[in-house]
LOTORPA-608453 format. One record per residue (C-alpha): residue number from 0; residue in one letter; chain; x, y, z. Coordinates in pm, 1 decimal, decimal comma. Layout:
BEGIN
<zaba drense="NUM" vomi="A" torpa="A" east="X" north="Y" up="Z"/>
...
! end
This chain:
BEGIN
<zaba drense="0" vomi="M" torpa="A" east="0,0" north="0,0" up="0,0"/>
<zaba drense="1" vomi="A" torpa="A" east="277,8" north="245,0" up="88,9"/>
<zaba drense="2" vomi="Y" torpa="A" east="458,0" north="158,3" up="-236,0"/>
<zaba drense="3" vomi="R" torpa="A" east="146,2" north="234,3" up="-442,3"/>
<zaba drense="4" vomi="F" torpa="A" east="95,4" north="566,2" up="-261,5"/>
<zaba drense="5" vomi="A" torpa="A" east="460,7" north="660,1" up="-322,9"/>
<zaba drense="6" vomi="C" torpa="A" east="425,6" north="578,9" up="-695,0"/>
<zaba drense="7" vomi="V" torpa="A" east="110,4" north="790,2" up="-727,1"/>
<zaba drense="8" vomi="L" torpa="A" east="272,1" north="1079,8" up="-539,8"/>
<zaba drense="9" vomi="L" torpa="A" east="582,9" north="1064,1" up="-759,9"/>
<zaba drense="10" vomi="T" torpa="A" east="372,8" north="1056,8" up="-1079,0"/>
<zaba drense="11" vomi="V" torpa="A" east="172,8" north="1361,5" up="-967,7"/>
<zaba drense="12" vomi="A" torpa="A" east="491,1" north="1549,1" up="-875,9"/>
<zaba drense="13" vomi="L" torpa="A" east="649,7" north="1474,9" up="-1213,5"/>
<zaba drense="14" vomi="C" torpa="A" east="339,8" north="1592,5" up="-1400,7"/>
<zaba drense="15" vomi="V" torpa="A" east="285,9" north="1909,0" up="-1199,4"/>
<zaba drense="16" vomi="A" torpa="A" east="648,9" north="2029,7" up="-1185,7"/>
<zaba drense="17" vomi="P" torpa="A" east="682,1" north="2126,0" up="-1556,2"/>
<zaba drense="18" vomi="A" torpa="A" east="365,5" north="2332,8" up="-1540,6"/>
<zaba drense="19" vomi="F" torpa="A" east="507,3" north="2555,0" up="-1268,2"/>
<zaba drense="20" vomi="S" torpa="A" east="875,6" north="2546,5" up="-1358,9"/>
<zaba drense="21" vomi="F" torpa="A" east="901,5" north="2895,4" up="-1505,7"/>
<zaba drense="22" vomi="S" torpa="A" east="632,1" north="3088,7" up="-1322,3"/>
<zaba drense="23" vomi="A" torpa="A" east="906,6" north="3299,4" up="-1163,3"/>
<zaba drense="24" vomi="G" torpa="A" east="1094,2" north="3390,3" up="-1481,4"/>
<zaba drense="25" vomi="A" torpa="A" east="1241,9" north="3258,6" up="-1802,5"/>
<zaba drense="26" vomi="P" torpa="A" east="1519,4" north="3000,4" up="-1775,3"/>
<zaba drense="27" vomi="D" torpa="A" east="1871,8" north="3077,8" up="-1899,2"/>
<zaba drense="28" vomi="G" torpa="A" east="1809,7" north="2828,8" up="-2180,2"/>
<zaba drense="29" vomi="A" torpa="A" east="1558,7" north="3068,0" up="-2339,6"/>
<zaba drense="30" vomi="C" torpa="A" east="1814,6" north="3346,9" up="-2383,8"/>
<zaba drense="31" vomi="G" torpa="A" east="1929,9" north="3258,6" up="-2735,3"/>
<zaba drense="32" vomi="D" torpa="A" east="1614,4" north="3172,1" up="-2927,4"/>
<zaba drense="33" vomi="M" torpa="A" east="1379,8" north="3343,9" up="-2678,9"/>
<zaba drense="34" vomi="I" torpa="A" east="1143,5" north="3046,8" up="-2696,5"/>
<zaba drense="35" vomi="P" torpa="A" east="993,9" north="2958,7" up="-2358,9"/>
<zaba drense="36" vomi="Q" torpa="A" east="1000,5" north="2592,7" up="-2273,1"/>
<zaba drense="37" vomi="H" torpa="A" east="621,5" north="2566,4" up="-2240,7"/>
<zaba drense="38" vomi="H" torpa="A" east="588,4" north="2240,7" up="-2439,2"/>
<zaba drense="39" vomi="T" torpa="A" east="361,1" north="2405,9" up="-2695,8"/>
<zaba drense="40" vomi="D" torpa="A" east="420,5" north="2600,1" up="-3015,5"/>
<zaba drense="41" vomi="P" torpa="A" east="420,7" north="2981,2" up="-3021,7"/>
<zaba drense="42" vomi="Q" torpa="A" east="134,9" north="3172,3" up="-3179,4"/>
<zaba drense="43" vomi="K" torpa="A" east="163,9" north="3253,3" up="-3547,9"/>
<zaba drense="44" vomi="S" torpa="A" east="-96,9" north="3531,6" up="-3540,6"/>
<zaba drense="45" vomi="A" torpa="A" east="-12,8" north="3897,3" up="-3484,4"/>
<zaba drense="46" vomi="A" torpa="A" east="60,6" north="3962,4" up="-3118,9"/>
<zaba drense="47" vomi="P" torpa="A" east="-196,9" north="4172,1" up="-2932,4"/>
<zaba drense="48" vomi="Y" torpa="A" east="84,4" north="4369,7" up="-2767,3"/>
<zaba drense="49" vomi="S" torpa="A" east="297,7" north="4670,5" up="-2847,1"/>
<zaba drense="50" vomi="I" torpa="A" east="652,2" north="4745,5" up="-2735,6"/>
<zaba drense="51" vomi="G" torpa="A" east="703,0" north="5118,1" up="-2687,0"/>
<zaba drense="52" vomi="L" torpa="A" east="1013,2" north="5324,1" up="-2617,3"/>
<zaba drense="53" vomi="S" torpa="A" east="1018,5" north="5655,3" up="-2431,1"/>
<zaba drense="54" vomi="K" torpa="A" east="1270,5" north="5788,9" up="-2688,2"/>
<zaba drense="55" vomi="K" torpa="A" east="1368,7" north="5691,0" up="-3040,6"/>
<zaba drense="56" vomi="Q" torpa="A" east="1722,8" north="5818,3" up="-3014,4"/>
<zaba drense="57" vomi="I" torpa="A" east="1978,7" north="5797,4" up="-2732,5"/>
<zaba drense="58" vomi="R" torpa="A" east="2349,4" north="5832,0" up="-2674,2"/>
<zaba drense="59" vomi="S" torpa="A" east="2581,2" north="5557,4" up="-2564,5"/>
<zaba drense="60" vomi="G" torpa="A" east="2545,3" north="5518,5" up="-2185,3"/>
<zaba drense="61" vomi="E" torpa="A" east="2195,4" north="5670,4" up="-2171,0"/>
<zaba drense="62" vomi="G" torpa="A" east="1876,9" north="5491,0" up="-2076,8"/>
<zaba drense="63" vomi="V" torpa="A" east="1530,2" north="5450,6" up="-2221,7"/>
<zaba drense="64" vomi="T" torpa="A" east="1203,7" north="5333,2" up="-2067,6"/>
<zaba drense="65" vomi="V" torpa="A" east="1049,7" north="5031,8" up="-2239,9"/>
<zaba drense="66" vomi="T" torpa="A" east="676,3" north="4961,7" up="-2206,7"/>
<zaba drense="67" vomi="V" torpa="A" east="515,4" north="4634,2" up="-2312,0"/>
<zaba drense="68" vomi="K" torpa="A" east="139,9" north="4682,7" up="-2330,2"/>
<zaba drense="69" vomi="G" torpa="A" east="-163,0" north="4479,8" up="-2432,7"/>
<zaba drense="70" vomi="N" torpa="A" east="-375,7" north="4629,7" up="-2709,9"/>
<zaba drense="71" vomi="S" torpa="A" east="-693,3" north="4575,9" up="-2505,2"/>
<zaba drense="72" vomi="P" torpa="A" east="-766,5" north="4523,6" up="-2132,9"/>
<zaba drense="73" vomi="K" torpa="A" east="-799,8" north="4146,0" up="-2185,3"/>
<zaba drense="74" vomi="D" torpa="A" east="-447,1" north="4127,4" up="-2331,9"/>
<zaba drense="75" vomi="T" torpa="A" east="-264,7" north="4084,5" up="-2003,4"/>
<zaba drense="76" vomi="I" torpa="A" east="97,2" north="3979,1" up="-1953,4"/>
<zaba drense="77" vomi="K" torpa="A" east="162,2" north="3661,2" up="-1757,3"/>
<zaba drense="78" vomi="G" torpa="A" east="516,7" north="3605,7" up="-1884,2"/>
<zaba drense="79" vomi="L" torpa="A" east="788,2" north="3813,5" up="-2046,3"/>
<zaba drense="80" vomi="L" torpa="A" east="1144,1" north="3790,6" up="-2175,6"/>
<zaba drense="81" vomi="C" torpa="A" east="1297,4" north="4102,1" up="-2334,4"/>
<zaba drense="82" vomi="Q" torpa="A" east="1640,0" north="4181,7" up="-2475,5"/>
<zaba drense="83" vomi="A" torpa="A" east="1782,6" north="4481,9" up="-2658,4"/>
<zaba drense="84" vomi="R" torpa="A" east="1952,6" north="4333,6" up="-2963,7"/>
<zaba drense="85" vomi="V" torpa="A" east="2192,8" north="4429,9" up="-3237,8"/>
<zaba drense="86" vomi="G" torpa="A" east="2120,9" north="4153,0" up="-3487,1"/>
<zaba drense="87" vomi="E" torpa="A" east="2086,0" north="3845,0" up="-3266,6"/>
<zaba drense="88" vomi="T" torpa="A" east="2325,5" north="3970,0" up="-2997,2"/>
<zaba drense="89" vomi="P" torpa="A" east="2188,9" north="4110,4" up="-2667,8"/>
<zaba drense="90" vomi="V" torpa="A" east="2348,3" north="4444,7" up="-2577,9"/>
<zaba drense="91" vomi="G" torpa="A" east="2331,9" north="4683,4" up="-2285,1"/>
<zaba drense="92" vomi="S" torpa="A" east="2174,9" north="4616,9" up="-1949,6"/>
<zaba drense="93" vomi="F" torpa="A" east="1837,6" north="4648,5" up="-1785,7"/>
<zaba drense="94" vomi="D" torpa="A" east="1791,0" north="4852,8" up="-1472,1"/>
<zaba drense="95" vomi="V" torpa="A" east="1503,6" north="4723,9" up="-1259,8"/>
<zaba drense="96" vomi="P" torpa="A" east="1445,2" north="4858,4" up="-909,3"/>
<zaba drense="97" vomi="P" torpa="A" east="1420,2" north="4582,9" up="-644,3"/>
<zaba drense="98" vomi="N" torpa="A" east="1063,7" north="4685,7" up="-554,7"/>
<zaba drense="99" vomi="N" torpa="A" east="935,1" north="4619,5" up="-909,4"/>
<zaba drense="100" vomi="N" torpa="A" east="651,7" north="4366,8" up="-871,5"/>
<zaba drense="101" vomi="Y" torpa="A" east="656,1" north="4230,5" up="-1225,0"/>
<zaba drense="102" vomi="V" torpa="A" east="1006,1" north="4197,5" up="-1370,0"/>
<zaba drense="103" vomi="Q" torpa="A" east="1361,2" north="4107,6" up="-1273,5"/>
<zaba drense="104" vomi="T" torpa="A" east="1688,7" north="4100,4" up="-1461,3"/>
<zaba drense="105" vomi="L" torpa="A" east="1836,1" north="3786,7" up="-1612,2"/>
<zaba drense="106" vomi="A" torpa="A" east="2199,2" north="3720,5" up="-1704,3"/>
<zaba drense="107" vomi="C" torpa="A" east="2207,3" north="3575,5" up="-2055,1"/>
<zaba drense="108" vomi="G" torpa="A" east="2544,7" north="3421,3" up="-2125,7"/>
<zaba drense="109" vomi="N" torpa="A" east="2810,6" north="3608,7" up="-1933,8"/>
<zaba drense="110" vomi="S" torpa="A" east="2630,6" north="3943,0" up="-1950,7"/>
<zaba drense="111" vomi="K" torpa="A" east="2482,1" north="4053,5" up="-1621,3"/>
<zaba drense="112" vomi="S" torpa="A" east="2131,2" north="4205,0" up="-1653,5"/>
<zaba drense="113" vomi="S" torpa="A" east="2129,8" north="4158,6" up="-2033,4"/>
<zaba drense="114" vomi="A" torpa="A" east="1763,5" north="4053,8" up="-2030,5"/>
<zaba drense="115" vomi="V" torpa="A" east="1453,1" north="4119,4" up="-1828,9"/>
<zaba drense="116" vomi="T" torpa="A" east="1199,3" north="3849,5" up="-1739,0"/>
<zaba drense="117" vomi="H" torpa="A" east="883,0" north="3821,2" up="-1534,0"/>
<zaba drense="118" vomi="K" torpa="A" east="861,4" north="3746,9" up="-1166,0"/>
<zaba drense="119" vomi="K" torpa="A" east="586,4" north="3524,0" up="-1031,5"/>
<zaba drense="120" vomi="I" torpa="A" east="282,8" north="3723,5" up="-1137,4"/>
<zaba drense="121" vomi="T" torpa="A" east="-38,5" north="3651,3" up="-948,4"/>
<zaba drense="122" vomi="T" torpa="A" east="-252,9" north="3920,4" up="-1111,5"/>
<zaba drense="123" vomi="A" torpa="A" east="-141,9" north="3970,8" up="-1469,7"/>
<zaba drense="124" vomi="P" torpa="A" east="-107,9" north="4338,6" up="-1566,4"/>
<zaba drense="125" vomi="N" torpa="A" east="-195,8" north="4490,1" up="-1903,7"/>
<zaba drense="126" vomi="S" torpa="A" east="126,3" north="4692,2" up="-1913,4"/>
<zaba drense="127" vomi="I" torpa="A" east="480,3" north="4651,3" up="-1778,0"/>
<zaba drense="128" vomi="S" torpa="A" east="757,4" north="4914,1" up="-1791,3"/>
<zaba drense="129" vomi="F" torpa="A" east="1129,1" north="4889,0" up="-1719,9"/>
<zaba drense="130" vomi="N" torpa="A" east="1452,8" north="5068,2" up="-1811,5"/>
<zaba drense="131" vomi="W" torpa="A" east="1731,3" north="4971,7" up="-2049,6"/>
<zaba drense="132" vomi="V" torpa="A" east="2076,9" north="5136,7" up="-2060,9"/>
<zaba drense="133" vomi="A" torpa="A" east="2290,0" north="5146,2" up="-2377,1"/>
<zaba drense="134" vomi="P" torpa="A" east="2647,6" north="5030,4" up="-2321,8"/>
<zaba drense="135" vomi="K" torpa="A" east="2938,8" north="5270,0" up="-2361,8"/>
<zaba drense="136" vomi="G" torpa="A" east="3078,0" north="5272,8" up="-2713,3"/>
<zaba drense="137" vomi="L" torpa="A" east="2764,2" north="5138,0" up="-2881,0"/>
<zaba drense="138" vomi="S" torpa="A" east="2707,8" north="5287,4" up="-3225,4"/>
<zaba drense="139" vomi="E" torpa="A" east="2466,1" north="5040,7" up="-3390,9"/>
<zaba drense="140" vomi="N" torpa="A" east="2087,8" north="5071,9" up="-3387,0"/>
<zaba drense="141" vomi="V" torpa="A" east="1913,5" north="4852,1" up="-3131,5"/>
<zaba drense="142" vomi="V" torpa="A" east="1587,6" north="4659,0" up="-3161,2"/>
<zaba drense="143" vomi="M" torpa="A" east="1393,0" north="4584,5" up="-2842,9"/>
<zaba drense="144" vomi="T" torpa="A" east="1284,7" north="4221,7" up="-2880,1"/>
<zaba drense="145" vomi="C" torpa="A" east="1038,7" north="4045,8" up="-2647,6"/>
<zaba drense="146" vomi="T" torpa="A" east="866,1" north="3714,1" up="-2600,3"/>
<zaba drense="147" vomi="I" torpa="A" east="529,4" north="3781,3" up="-2439,4"/>
<zaba drense="148" vomi="A" torpa="A" east="297,2" north="3523,8" up="-2280,0"/>
<zaba drense="149" vomi="L" torpa="A" east="-73,9" north="3568,8" up="-2225,7"/>
<zaba drense="150" vomi="N" torpa="A" east="-55,8" north="3240,3" up="-2033,3"/>
<zaba drense="151" vomi="G" torpa="A" east="150,5" north="2919,1" up="-2034,4"/>
<zaba drense="152" vomi="G" torpa="A" east="2,7" north="2794,7" up="-2360,8"/>
<zaba drense="153" vomi="V" torpa="A" east="-44,3" north="3120,8" up="-2553,1"/>
<zaba drense="154" vomi="F" torpa="A" east="267,9" north="3323,6" up="-2628,2"/>
<zaba drense="155" vomi="W" torpa="A" east="442,4" north="3517,9" up="-2906,1"/>
<zaba drense="156" vomi="V" torpa="A" east="817,6" north="3489,4" up="-2967,1"/>
<zaba drense="157" vomi="K" torpa="A" east="1064,7" north="3763,7" up="-3066,6"/>
<zaba drense="158" vomi="E" torpa="A" east="814,4" north="4044,7" up="-3105,1"/>
<zaba drense="159" vomi="R" torpa="A" east="992,1" north="4367,9" up="-3194,6"/>
<zaba drense="160" vomi="A" torpa="A" east="936,1" north="4731,0" up="-3111,9"/>
<zaba drense="161" vomi="V" torpa="A" east="802,5" north="4914,5" up="-3417,1"/>
<zaba drense="162" vomi="D" torpa="A" east="1096,8" north="5155,0" up="-3422,0"/>
<zaba drense="163" vomi="A" torpa="A" east="1461,9" north="5067,7" up="-3381,9"/>
<zaba drense="164" vomi="L" torpa="A" east="1639,5" north="5271,3" up="-3118,7"/>
<zaba drense="165" vomi="R" torpa="A" east="1898,9" north="5493,7" up="-3283,8"/>
<zaba drense="166" vomi="V" torpa="A" east="2221,1" north="5533,2" up="-3090,8"/>
<zaba drense="167" vomi="N" torpa="A" east="2436,9" north="5841,3" up="-3157,0"/>
! end
């Protein structure tokens, strides 16, 4: 009887664990392709989100506020992974205050704070804002790129801000 109970308990634990594995942020393994490991395919339709920048032009070393927002009140954000990219390479760093309830930084590769990801979100917001800082010496234009999840089974990969950020 105890053996049967242990087997049932182990089976339940193995089935439940993947469903909750990334509720507190994207894993390091998602840094390159930005595909969450949700065991389902990303959406192919247009994402119901926009990625806005507080400025369209900055200097090396300056910051910009990034806002990811649903197009309607029902388009909430349950998960998020954003990087500022030159081509496929993440650049710069995100600056997130410790009291931010929705996002935290993530070190992709050897670059500290090179991405931002969600925290455990109990009530999904319609909009999330955070700051990104251009690295010193950067001269290429930057594209803010985000994977956005409505929930664990519905998400869009590598959505881009409409405008590239010009760096002078």
